[in-house]
KOLROVO-446892 format. One record per residue (C-alpha): residue number from 1; x, z, y. Coordinates in steps of 0.5 Angstrom, whole numbers, plus 500, padded with zeros to 3 digits. Example, Ala and Ser with C-alpha at 12.3 -4.5 7.8 and 13.67 -1.06 7.14 Angstrom:
KOLROVO-446892
 doza  px  pz  py
    1 525 516 491
    2 527 514 498
end
This chain:
KOLROVO-446892
 doza  px  pz  py
    1 559 531 677
    2 558 527 670
    3 551 526 668
    4 553 523 661
    5 549 516 663
    6 552 510 660
    7 552 505 666
    8 555 500 662
    9 548 498 658
   10 545 492 662
   11 538 493 665
   12 532 490 661
   13 525 490 664
   14 520 493 660
   15 514 489 657
   16 508 490 660
   17 502 494 656
   18 498 488 656
   19 503 484 653
   20 504 488 648
   21 497 489 646
   22 495 482 646
   23 501 481 641
   24 499 487 637
   25 492 484 636
   26 495 477 634
   27 499 480 628
   28 493 484 626
   29 488 478 626
   30 493 475 622
   31 494 480 617
   32 487 481 616
   33 486 474 614
   34 491 475 609
   35 488 481 606
   36 481 478 605
   37 484 472 602
   38 488 476 597
   39 482 480 596
   40 478 473 595
   41 483 470 590
   42 484 477 586
   43 476 477 585
   44 475 470 583
   45 481 471 578
   46 478 477 575
   47 471 474 575
   48 474 468 571
   49 477 473 566
   50 471 477 565
   51 467 470 564
   52 471 468 559
   53 471 474 555
   54 464 474 555
   55 463 467 553
   56 469 467 548
   57 467 467 540
   58 468 474 538
   59 475 474 534
   60 474 474 526
   61 478 481 526
   62 473 484 530
   63 467 482 526
   64 468 487 520
   65 467 481 515
   66 462 482 509
   67 464 480 502
   68 458 478 498
   69 461 478 491
   70 458 484 486
   71 465 487 485
   72 466 491 479
   73 471 497 479
   74 474 500 473
   75 480 505 471
   76 484 503 466
   77 489 508 462
   78 494 508 456
   79 495 514 452
   80 501 515 448
   81 501 515 441
   82 500 522 438
   83 497 524 445
   84 490 527 444
   85 485 530 448
   86 479 535 447
   87 475 531 452
   88 470 526 453
   89 473 523 459
   90 476 516 456
   91 477 509 460
   92 479 502 457
   93 486 501 455
   94 491 497 459
   95 492 493 453
   96 485 490 452
   97 484 489 460
   98 491 485 460
   99 488 481 454
  100 481 480 458
  101 485 478 464
  102 489 473 460
  103 483 470 457
  104 478 469 463
  105 484 466 467
  106 481 459 469
  107 486 456 474
  108 492 461 476
  109 495 468 474
  110 500 471 479
  111 504 477 477
  112 508 482 481
  113 513 486 477
  114 519 490 476
  115 522 488 470
  116 519 486 463
  117 520 489 456
  118 515 487 452
  119 518 486 445
  120 522 491 440
  121 528 486 442
  122 528 488 449
  123 529 495 447
  124 533 495 441
  125 528 498 437
  126 524 497 431
  127 517 500 433
  128 511 498 430
  129 507 500 436
  130 511 494 440
  131 506 489 437
  132 501 490 443
  133 507 488 448
  134 509 482 443
  135 502 480 443
  136 501 480 450
  137 507 476 451
  138 505 471 446
  139 498 470 450
  140 502 469 456
  141 506 464 453
  142 500 460 450
  143 497 461 457
  144 502 458 461
  145 504 452 456
  146 497 450 453
  147 491 452 458
  148 493 448 464
  149 493 455 468
  150 498 456 473
  151 502 462 472
  152 507 465 477
  153 511 471 476
  154 515 475 482
  155 520 480 479
  156 525 484 482
  157 532 481 481
  158 534 484 474
  159 539 489 473
  160 544 489 467
  161 540 494 464
  162 534 490 464
  163 533 484 459
  164 531 478 461
  165 529 474 455
  166 521 475 456
  167 522 471 463
  168 526 466 459
  169 521 465 454
  170 515 465 459
  171 519 460 463
  172 520 455 457
  173 513 456 456
  174 512 453 463
  175 511 459 468
  176 514 459 474
  177 519 465 475
  178 522 468 482
  179 527 473 482
  180 526 477 489
  181 533 480 491
  182 530 487 494
  183 537 490 493
  184 540 485 498
  185 534 485 503
  186 532 492 503
  187 537 496 498
  188 531 497 494
  189 527 494 488
  190 520 490 487
  191 517 496 484
  192 510 493 485
  193 506 492 479
  194 499 488 480
  195 496 481 477
  196 491 477 481
  197 487 472 476
  198 484 466 479
  199 484 469 486
  200 478 473 483
  201 480 479 479
  202 486 484 480
  203 490 489 476
  204 495 494 478
  205 510 490 465
  206 513 493 459
  207 510 494 452
  208 512 502 453
  209 506 503 458
  210 502 500 453
  211 503 505 447
  212 509 510 449
  213 508 512 456
  214 502 515 459
  215 499 510 465
  216 493 509 469
  217 491 503 473
  218 485 500 476
  219 482 493 475
  220 477 490 480
  221 473 484 477
  222 469 479 481
  223 472 480 488
  224 475 474 491
  225 475 477 498
  226 479 482 496
  227 484 478 491
  228 485 473 496
  229 488 478 501
  230 492 481 495
  231 494 474 494
  232 497 474 501
  233 502 480 499
  234 504 476 492
  235 505 470 497
  236 510 474 501
  237 514 476 495
  238 514 469 492
  239 517 467 499
  240 522 472 498
  241 524 470 491
  242 527 463 494
  243 534 463 494
  244 537 465 501
  245 531 467 504
  246 531 473 509
  247 525 477 511
  248 522 474 517
  249 523 477 524
  250 515 476 524
  251 511 474 519
  252 507 467 520
  253 499 468 521
  254 498 466 514
  255 501 472 511
  256 497 477 516
  257 490 480 514
  258 484 481 518
  259 482 487 514
  260 484 494 516
  261 482 501 518
  262 479 498 524
  263 475 492 521
  264 474 493 514
  265 471 488 509
  266 464 490 507
  267 462 489 500
  268 459 492 494
  269 463 496 489
  270 460 498 482
  271 453 497 486
  272 455 501 491
  273 456 499 498
  274 463 500 501
  275 468 498 506
  276 474 495 504
  277 481 493 506
  278 488 492 504
  279 492 497 508
  280 495 504 508
  281 491 508 513
  282 484 510 511
  283 478 510 515
  284 473 515 513
  285 466 518 515
  286 460 517 512
  287 461 510 509
  288 465 508 503
  289 472 506 504
  290 476 502 499
  291 483 500 500
  292 489 497 497
  293 495 499 501
  294 502 495 501
  295 508 499 502
  296 511 496 509
  297 518 496 508
  298 524 497 513
  299 531 494 511
  300 535 500 514
  301 534 506 517
  302 540 505 522
  303 537 500 525
  304 530 496 527
  305 530 491 522
  306 523 486 520
  307 518 489 516
  308 516 487 509
  309 508 487 512
  310 505 482 516
  311 500 483 521
  312 494 487 519
  313 498 491 514
  314 500 498 514
  315 505 503 510
  316 503 506 503
  317 506 512 506
  318 501 512 512
  319 495 512 506
  320 498 518 503
  321 499 522 509
  322 492 520 511
  323 488 521 505
  324 491 528 505
  325 490 530 512
  326 482 528 511
  327 481 532 505
  328 476 538 506
  329 476 542 499
  330 482 540 495
  331 488 535 494
  332 490 533 486
  333 496 530 485
  334 499 527 479
  335 506 523 480
  336 512 522 475
  337 517 524 481
  338 516 529 487
  339 522 530 491
  340 522 531 498
  341 529 528 499
  342 532 521 499
  343 533 521 491
  344 538 515 491
  345 542 517 497
  346 549 520 497
  347 550 525 499
  348 542 527 498
  349 538 528 504
  350 532 532 506
  351 526 527 507
  352 520 531 509
  353 514 527 510
  354 509 528 505
  355 512 535 504
  356 510 537 511
  357 504 534 510
  358 502 538 504
  359 504 544 507
  360 501 543 514
  361 494 541 511
  362 489 542 516
  363 484 546 511
  364 489 551 510
  365 487 554 517
  366 492 557 523
  367 496 561 518
  368 498 557 512
  369 500 563 507
  370 493 566 508
  371 489 560 505
  372 494 554 502
  373 494 555 495
  374 499 550 492
  375 499 550 484
  376 504 546 480
  377 504 544 473
  378 509 540 469
  379 505 535 464
  380 510 534 458
  381 509 528 453
  382 511 530 446
  383 516 526 442
  384 518 526 435
  385 526 524 434
  386 524 517 433
  387 520 517 439
  388 526 520 443
  389 530 514 441
  390 525 509 445
  391 528 508 452
  392 524 509 458
  393 518 512 454
  394 514 519 453
  395 513 520 460
  396 507 521 464
  397 508 515 469
  398 502 516 473
  399 502 516 481
  400 495 518 483
  401 492 523 488
  402 485 525 488
  403 481 529 494
  404 474 531 495
  405 473 524 499
  406 478 519 496
  407 482 516 490
  408 489 514 491
  409 492 510 485
  410 499 507 487
  411 506 505 484
  412 511 509 487
  413 514 515 486
  414 514 520 491
  415 521 521 494
  416 523 518 501
  417 527 512 498
  418 521 509 495
  419 517 508 502
  420 523 506 506
  421 527 501 501
  422 522 499 495
  423 516 494 495
  424 510 498 492
  425 503 497 492
  426 497 502 492
  427 489 502 491
  428 485 507 495
  429 478 508 494
  430 473 512 498
  431 466 513 496
  432 462 518 499
  433 456 517 494
  434 454 513 489
  435 448 508 489
  436 447 508 482
  437 448 512 476
  438 455 511 475
  439 460 516 478
  440 464 515 484
  441 471 512 483
  442 474 519 486
  443 469 523 481
  444 472 518 475
  445 479 520 477
  446 478 527 478
  447 475 528 471
  448 482 524 469
  449 486 529 473
  450 482 535 470
  451 482 533 463
  452 490 533 464
  453 491 539 468
  454 487 543 463
  455 490 540 457
  456 495 544 452
  457 500 539 455
  458 500 542 462
  459 504 548 463
  460 506 552 470
  461 512 550 473
  462 515 557 472
  463 515 556 465
  464 520 551 465
  465 525 554 471
  466 527 560 473
  467 523 560 479
  468 519 566 481
  469 513 568 486
  470 517 571 492
  471 511 572 497
end
């Protein structure tokens, strides 16, 4: 009878129970010692880290830096020849503002611009209204040649259609000019337009915006903290204007900023306490917020290239989306071009970022159709036969937005290409209540918008197209 037992396995005597207990006790004691030792080391390391954090000075970017300068802000406009309003809303002219900035320059003038056409020769015209642009060119040349003021100009690499004579005149007068090849760097252009004077004043060039184009901008005087931070944006353009330079994978620390939505700069703006930063994402609330947003470029949508913005900067697009989202009662937009597409791509592609944000505005409620009221008008600058011959003229070139909380003044048309490939800048101001008799910045900008909206030059879009209401 078979029992299924393998008799080939050698016999081994079982260990005694006492021996097993002694061995287990020894292993347990050793494991317990290692456990307490590891716990002690971990506790010491954690205590050291906490102590270092408590004793270390608070980094500057967490302090919410204060600027003691009495900063002064003003809207500036150019109203085209022949355009008249039945309104009391007026602002200083861009022409006079430029003359003031030039005359007040003591040590430096940095200008970032798209292209220069300040004279009749540039545009192939014989317009008397070009005298303002020609005067500006003469004053800039004199400043660079005779005053000892450092004049630097970062300009988008000129195309064949863009004259360069103004830049040659300024270079011969002593100005330093660098041409930034944004086409090679980002497939776009340097669309930014701002001045930084003596690192204390800033303004955000052609003669046509002075007399033949409806334009709006802003100027900030006596504000070294903000001007110096804007100067970092200029320095980035200046660096990229050197031959052979590429966008760094990570910008050096001297290009970065501590001022953003989390740590705004505290300052006085027109006598009203404000929080200020150069960024694209706006911090809202009961305090005032003042920002300049830089477009942080991406060189290609098909890959993950380096951004044009250094640490601390956020995208201009983020500013626009934030301003829309934060509005409670109204959103007023004035732009030359509004296209939810990649305007210059072939074939054109849908680009929905801003369009979706407007359609999904939180204040529209659960059912957008029930509350969301979107009205569109076209602002037409009239032109006689002579004026129609002036290139790039007789248009409403504004690029701003105002809500019940915020004023946004930018340099970009609202289509996808400008936010993905083009270098631009924007000024964003939030003042919830003025502490002086002067209106808040957004109240001033709202007055400009309503003046234009209610003028005879603005007509509903369906009067110019075959579009009709469908629902």
